[in-house]
Every structure is written in structure tokens, then in C-alpha cells.
C-alpha positions as MATLAB code, in Angstrom:
seq = 'MEYTTLGDTGIEVSRICLGCMSFGDPEWRDWVLEEEAGKALVDRAVELGINFFDTANMYSRGESERILGDALSEYDRREMVVATKGFFQMREDDPNSGGLSRKAIEQELQASLDRLGMDTIDLYQPHRWDYDTPIETTLRTLDDAVRRGQLRHIGASSMWVHQFAEALHTSDRLGLERFETMQNHYNLLYREEERDMLPYTRKQNVGVMPWSPLARGFLTRPHEEQDATARGQSETEADRHPYLANGGREVNERVEELAEEKDLKMAQIALAWLFTKDAVDAPIVGTTSVEHLEDAVEALDVSLSASEMAYLEEPYQPVEVSGHR';
ca = [
      27.645  -46.327  -16.179;
      28.512  -43.389  -18.402;
      30.255  -40.278  -17.113;
      30.476  -36.690  -18.295;
      32.194  -33.462  -17.281;
      29.807  -31.227  -15.358;
      29.871  -27.905  -17.162;
      33.108  -25.996  -16.557;
      33.749  -27.576  -13.147;
      36.086  -30.245  -14.487;
      34.304  -32.774  -12.259;
      33.432  -36.125  -13.820;
      29.926  -37.177  -12.800;
      27.692  -40.112  -13.646;
      25.107  -39.373  -16.341;
      22.500  -40.025  -13.654;
      22.355  -37.990  -10.474;
      20.467  -39.689   -7.653;
      17.952  -37.235   -6.236;
      17.543  -37.670   -2.488;
      14.295  -35.831   -1.858;
      12.756  -39.230   -1.105;
      15.037  -39.780    1.915;
      13.920  -38.653    5.330;
      10.776  -38.522    7.399;
       7.369  -39.737    6.127;
       5.772  -37.108    8.334;
       7.177  -34.506    5.928;
       5.711  -36.267    2.850;
       3.960  -39.621    3.100;
       5.948  -41.123    0.188;
       9.329  -40.429    1.794;
      11.579  -43.379    2.658;
      12.909  -43.908    6.158;
      16.626  -44.211    6.812;
      17.239  -47.889    6.107;
      15.477  -47.803    2.733;
      17.244  -44.582    1.791;
      20.636  -46.082    2.553;
      19.757  -49.160    0.487;
      19.120  -46.896   -2.499;
      22.474  -45.184   -2.027;
      24.238  -48.548   -1.764;
      22.672  -49.785   -4.989;
      23.415  -46.495   -6.730;
      27.103  -46.806   -5.855;
      27.122  -50.427   -7.074;
      25.667  -49.207  -10.381;
      28.427  -46.639  -10.760;
      26.503  -43.527   -9.731;
      28.812  -41.024   -8.052;
      26.567  -37.935   -8.131;
      23.986  -37.203   -5.410;
      21.692  -34.202   -4.994;
      19.780  -33.181   -1.886;
      18.599  -29.974   -0.158;
      18.338  -28.706    3.380;
      14.554  -28.412    3.118;
      14.021  -32.102    2.255;
      12.490  -33.566    5.402;
      13.870  -30.503    7.225;
      17.436  -31.740    6.993;
      16.879  -35.473    7.392;
      17.676  -36.146    3.739;
      21.102  -34.544    4.136;
      21.781  -36.506    7.310;
      20.784  -39.847    5.781;
      22.812  -39.198    2.629;
      25.841  -38.187    4.666;
      25.597  -41.282    6.844;
      25.178  -43.537    3.817;
      28.171  -42.078    1.990;
      30.365  -42.276    5.081;
      30.684  -45.990    4.295;
      32.521  -45.140    1.066;
      35.561  -43.161   -0.009;
      34.236  -39.615    0.132;
      36.746  -38.515   -2.514;
      34.956  -40.661   -5.079;
      31.549  -39.063   -4.516;
      30.132  -35.778   -5.782;
      27.568  -34.267   -3.439;
      25.268  -31.349   -4.219;
      22.859  -29.662   -1.873;
      20.686  -26.566   -1.884;
      19.470  -23.824    0.424;
      16.842  -21.090    0.309;
      13.531  -22.217    1.778;
      12.813  -21.297    5.390;
      13.870  -24.101    7.700;
      12.226  -23.029   10.954;
       8.816  -21.419   11.273;
       9.887  -19.123   14.107;
      13.098  -17.968   12.390;
      12.665  -15.918    9.208;
      16.458  -15.775    8.835;
      16.582  -19.560    8.375;
      15.538  -18.983    4.765;
      16.467  -16.721    1.892;
      19.885  -15.888    0.497;
      21.136  -13.194    2.837;
      24.649  -13.529    4.216;
      23.254  -14.544    7.601;
      20.924  -17.175    6.131;
      23.527  -18.691    3.826;
      26.293  -18.841    6.410;
      24.205  -20.391    9.165;
      22.268  -22.809    6.949;
      25.355  -23.845    4.995;
      27.092  -24.766    8.237;
      24.018  -26.751    9.279;
      24.107  -28.627    5.964;
      27.805  -29.412    6.390;
      27.131  -30.730    9.891;
      24.260  -32.956    8.763;
      26.206  -34.277    5.773;
      29.244  -34.889    7.988;
      31.473  -33.206    5.441;
      34.064  -30.452    5.543;
      33.409  -29.397    1.958;
      30.350  -29.615   -0.300;
      31.124  -30.195   -3.961;
      28.232  -28.146   -5.340;
      25.995  -25.698   -3.466;
      22.917  -24.254   -5.154;
      20.475  -21.505   -4.175;
      17.187  -23.369   -4.472;
      15.333  -20.354   -5.885;
      15.894  -16.668   -6.640;
      15.691  -14.366   -3.615;
      13.841  -11.179   -4.531;
      14.637   -9.636   -1.151;
      18.444   -9.928   -1.285;
      20.690   -8.328   -3.921;
      22.374  -10.983   -6.035;
      25.701   -9.280   -5.313;
      25.275  -10.040   -1.597;
      24.447  -13.678   -2.288;
      27.372  -14.135   -4.649;
      29.861  -12.439   -2.308;
      28.743  -14.759    0.478;
      29.057  -17.867   -1.681;
      32.442  -16.687   -2.968;
      33.632  -16.336    0.633;
      32.435  -19.880    1.374;
      34.450  -21.219   -1.553;
      37.534  -19.363   -0.344;
      37.031  -20.781    3.180;
      36.972  -24.284    1.712;
      33.343  -24.988    2.629;
      32.323  -25.212   -1.035;
      34.045  -26.279   -4.224;
      31.546  -24.987   -6.776;
      28.277  -23.090   -6.863;
      25.263  -23.524   -9.102;
      21.714  -22.282   -9.407;
      18.230  -23.741   -9.605;
      15.005  -22.735  -11.351;
      14.952  -19.044  -12.254;
      14.291  -16.816  -15.246;
      17.108  -16.636  -17.740;
      17.431  -12.869  -17.273;
      18.083  -13.512  -13.562;
      20.667  -16.173  -14.324;
      22.350  -13.839  -16.819;
      22.394  -11.058  -14.218;
      24.061  -13.407  -11.744;
      26.761  -14.466  -14.206;
      27.382  -10.872  -15.258;
      27.649   -9.791  -11.615;
      30.217  -12.516  -10.926;
      32.252  -11.527  -13.964;
      32.103   -7.835  -13.106;
      33.159   -8.320   -9.488;
      35.557  -11.231   -9.943;
      33.429  -13.606   -7.886;
      32.766  -17.327   -8.195;
      30.313  -18.052  -11.000;
      27.284  -20.292  -11.062;
      28.607  -23.284  -12.997;
      25.462  -25.407  -13.078;
      21.734  -24.986  -13.593;
      19.223  -27.314  -11.977;
      16.054  -26.618  -13.889;
      12.656  -28.100  -14.644;
      12.870  -30.050  -17.906;
      11.276  -33.181  -19.343;
       9.280  -34.392  -22.351;
       6.105  -32.857  -20.917;
       7.701  -29.576  -19.849;
      10.035  -28.061  -22.447;
       9.734  -24.339  -21.782;
      13.432  -24.243  -20.853;
      14.300  -24.869  -24.505;
      13.280  -21.318  -25.401;
      15.915  -19.362  -23.484;
      17.626  -21.166  -20.618;
      19.108  -24.143  -22.417;
      20.546  -22.123  -25.328;
      22.055  -19.765  -22.753;
      23.569  -22.525  -20.615;
      25.143  -24.057  -23.715;
      26.644  -20.712  -24.687;
      28.040  -20.251  -21.169;
      29.143  -23.919  -20.858;
      27.021  -24.281  -17.731;
      26.282  -27.828  -16.597;
      22.589  -28.772  -16.693;
      21.037  -31.219  -14.255;
      17.251  -31.195  -14.754;
      14.868  -31.944  -11.933;
      11.659  -33.927  -12.430;
      12.913  -35.723  -15.569;
       9.929  -38.067  -15.354;
       7.396  -35.280  -14.762;
       6.451  -36.454  -11.267;
       5.388  -39.811  -12.641;
       3.384  -38.536  -15.604;
       5.936  -40.148  -17.927;
       6.005  -43.496  -16.146;
       2.544  -44.851  -16.940;
      -0.456  -44.170  -19.221;
      -2.280  -40.959  -18.478;
      -5.494  -42.890  -17.852;
      -3.870  -44.289  -14.734;
      -2.722  -40.957  -13.395;
      -4.155  -40.112  -10.034;
      -2.968  -37.243   -7.853;
      -3.631  -39.089   -4.613;
      -1.672  -42.151   -5.733;
       1.271  -39.893   -6.581;
       1.326  -38.689   -3.017;
       0.485  -35.130   -4.042;
      -2.421  -32.874   -3.308;
      -4.455  -31.688   -6.256;
      -3.067  -28.214   -5.656;
       0.520  -29.468   -6.129;
      -0.433  -31.368   -9.256;
      -2.149  -28.325  -10.721;
       1.084  -26.335  -10.545;
       2.576  -28.577  -13.219;
       0.127  -28.934  -16.117;
       1.939  -31.891  -17.605;
      -1.017  -33.281  -19.521;
      -2.140  -29.955  -20.962;
      -1.533  -28.701  -24.511;
      -0.498  -31.932  -26.176;
       0.746  -33.617  -23.027;
      -1.695  -36.491  -23.225;
      -0.628  -37.312  -26.765;
       3.056  -37.134  -25.776;
       2.282  -39.560  -22.952;
       0.528  -41.890  -25.417;
       3.492  -41.813  -27.799;
       5.899  -42.631  -24.984;
       3.679  -45.591  -24.110;
       3.557  -46.678  -27.753;
       7.339  -46.569  -28.204;
       7.902  -48.357  -24.909;
       5.645  -51.208  -26.050;
       7.401  -51.423  -29.435;
      10.838  -51.622  -27.822;
       9.779  -53.775  -24.853;
      10.872  -51.064  -22.462;
       9.273  -49.111  -19.671;
       7.839  -45.682  -20.315;
      10.291  -44.128  -17.875;
      13.183  -45.533  -19.899;
      11.920  -43.905  -23.088;
      11.495  -40.569  -21.298;
      15.007  -40.736  -19.833;
      16.548  -41.868  -23.119;
      15.049  -38.755  -24.713;
      16.807  -36.577  -22.118;
      20.111  -38.405  -22.512;
      20.177  -37.455  -26.199;
      20.009  -33.734  -25.403;
      23.462  -32.192  -25.711;
      22.590  -29.450  -23.232;
      21.854  -31.989  -20.459;
      24.675  -33.398  -18.344;
      22.898  -35.488  -15.703;
      19.158  -35.650  -14.971;
      18.289  -35.837  -11.285;
      16.429  -39.114  -10.895;
      14.506  -39.375   -7.662;
      12.971  -42.715   -6.761;
      11.697  -44.772   -3.859;
      12.503  -48.076   -5.558;
      15.762  -49.904   -6.264;
      14.080  -51.487   -9.278;
      13.216  -48.084  -10.739;
      16.783  -46.924  -10.158;
      18.053  -49.950  -12.069;
      15.584  -49.179  -14.873;
      16.970  -45.636  -15.076;
      20.523  -46.887  -15.442;
      19.458  -49.324  -18.174;
      17.942  -46.377  -20.050;
      21.478  -45.211  -20.805;
      21.678  -48.073  -23.315;
      18.441  -47.116  -25.089;
      18.874  -45.540  -28.521;
      16.247  -43.319  -30.095;
      16.399  -42.447  -33.773;
      15.942  -38.897  -35.036;
      12.482  -39.834  -36.304;
      11.521  -41.309  -32.927;
      12.723  -38.174  -31.173;
      10.657  -36.033  -33.520;
       7.640  -38.298  -33.022;
       7.842  -37.883  -29.247;
       8.276  -34.125  -29.451;
       5.770  -33.224  -32.176;
       2.549  -32.931  -30.095;
       4.076  -30.577  -27.493;
       2.621  -27.088  -27.167;
       3.598  -24.275  -24.798;
       2.413  -24.568  -21.214;
       2.486  -22.200  -18.271;
       5.959  -21.722  -16.829;
       6.317  -23.591  -13.559;
       9.136  -24.109  -11.098;
      10.195  -20.459  -10.870;
       9.232  -18.144   -8.058;
];
């Protein structure tokens, strides 16, 4: 396993972060793993040297956090780096169970701590931008949580770069804890973050941990085989991420071609491409398979030449921004 420093946090994390959205209750999403299988993935991840885990309170309505916490309780907690997120409404009859108000953050953060079985969360991230709460309120609340010892660091997830810049400026102006990481949507088939966000995170030395590094499976097999039902998504969900539009099919074909030439899997080529990006610290790899997790770790040893990188990137054209609210 390779390790890197996560932005300005000083924390050393594995170059792969295990995404835990797949842990929980199949009633929430039919592709979700039940507890025993989720724990098996965590066990194998630790064996492979992964020390970085990302979840969210909304994943299986808290079950992902509980399963991750239980799985990590078998290990030395000091050796693990745990990130979680909050924003989306947790209970239909309680509008204050979502958003980034002081009330929502304080009550849902405590619920996350309880489910994880932890006194302190290493990295806490607003899952999305809250248009109904001033960013100053959100940041003051998160700053208080750091000072209480409930959080060590705070980060952000998918938002417009002007919003992220406003948040950092607000923290600097008021002397509050800063967002030190960005969890954004970035992969070979979705590169809109290269225009503004990634140059800005590099300038600010913000750690980057992209979600959906394999484009929800569109980078794991030939596009002819893609089927929304087989991916466990509705067509509506798939349509929100136009991965095969505007050159996407040709990118997919070139990934397949390179994988065949190098006797690798397509997913390994796609991850190797991300690992070469200086702006990226640790992609969040979510999986339901130990084998696929092992493949991801092996991708750290894959080298791509400058010409191969250019070949993979050349067909890409702008697509509609997705992931932001």
C-alpha cells in the first residue's frame, strides 16, 4: 500500500479510501451488502493496508456507519482514519434531521458518533451545500464541534468552486476551522472539476478524495454491456450522470483497449489514471466484492506513460455538471 498526506491535515492516509456506501440494508438499495459481507470487506481492506474509510449518515439510514464502526472496533482505532458526512434528511417526519443548521449538525453528528462507536471523528464533511443556512452558521457549528473534541478535521463535498471559496474565506475572516478536504465527482468520464475546483484545491493545499472514480461502473466494462438495471440504478439515476455522452463511449473503448494490451482490468486502468493526478490524494473506491477491492489495490502498481494518459483523455468533451445541488 502507498500512503500520502491528506491535504494540510498532516494525516497519513492510504492512497485508496474504502467507500462504505455499499454497507447496510438491501432494502435501502438492492445492491447493498448486509453486515457480515460488509465486515469482510473491511477486514480485507485492513489486511491490504487501507487505513482510510468514508461513509455518511444517509447510507442505509445510518446502518453503514454502524457496520463500519463495529468492524473497526476489532482493530486499534488509533490506526484508522474515519470520515463521514451529514446533510441529507434522515427522517421523513423531521425536517431538522437534514441540512446544515446548528440544530441539524449537532443532533446528527452525535447520532453518527453513537453509531460509529467513536468519541471523535477524524473527518466530517457536509454532504452538499445548504442554500437555506448561512455558511457562517455551519462553519461556527463545525468549529465548535472541533473544539469540543467531537471532530478532528472538516471537509466539504460536491459544490461549486465559488461556494467552496466563500467557505474558506469565511473561515479565514472569522478565525474558524477551515475545510481541509474536498470530496468531489471526478473520473475519466467526468472531468468538469479540472476547470476550476482542482486548480483551486491545489492552490489552497486542500486534500482531494474523489467519489465515483469508476463512474458507477461505466469504466469497468465495455459500454456495449452497460445496463442501468444491472447496475442497480433506475434509468433516472443513470441519466443524471451522462458518462457516455460527448466522447465518453470512445474513452470507454480506449480504456478497454489499454486494459487488453496490458493484461489488466478496465477498472485498473481507470484508477491508475487517477493515481497519476497530482491533485488527487485518495479516490473513494466503493465495492461489493473483495476481488474488486484487491484489483483496486493492484492498480497502484500500474504505470501509464504520458502518451497513454493523453490517449485516454483526448476524446473527452464537456458534459453537464452533475453531483452539485
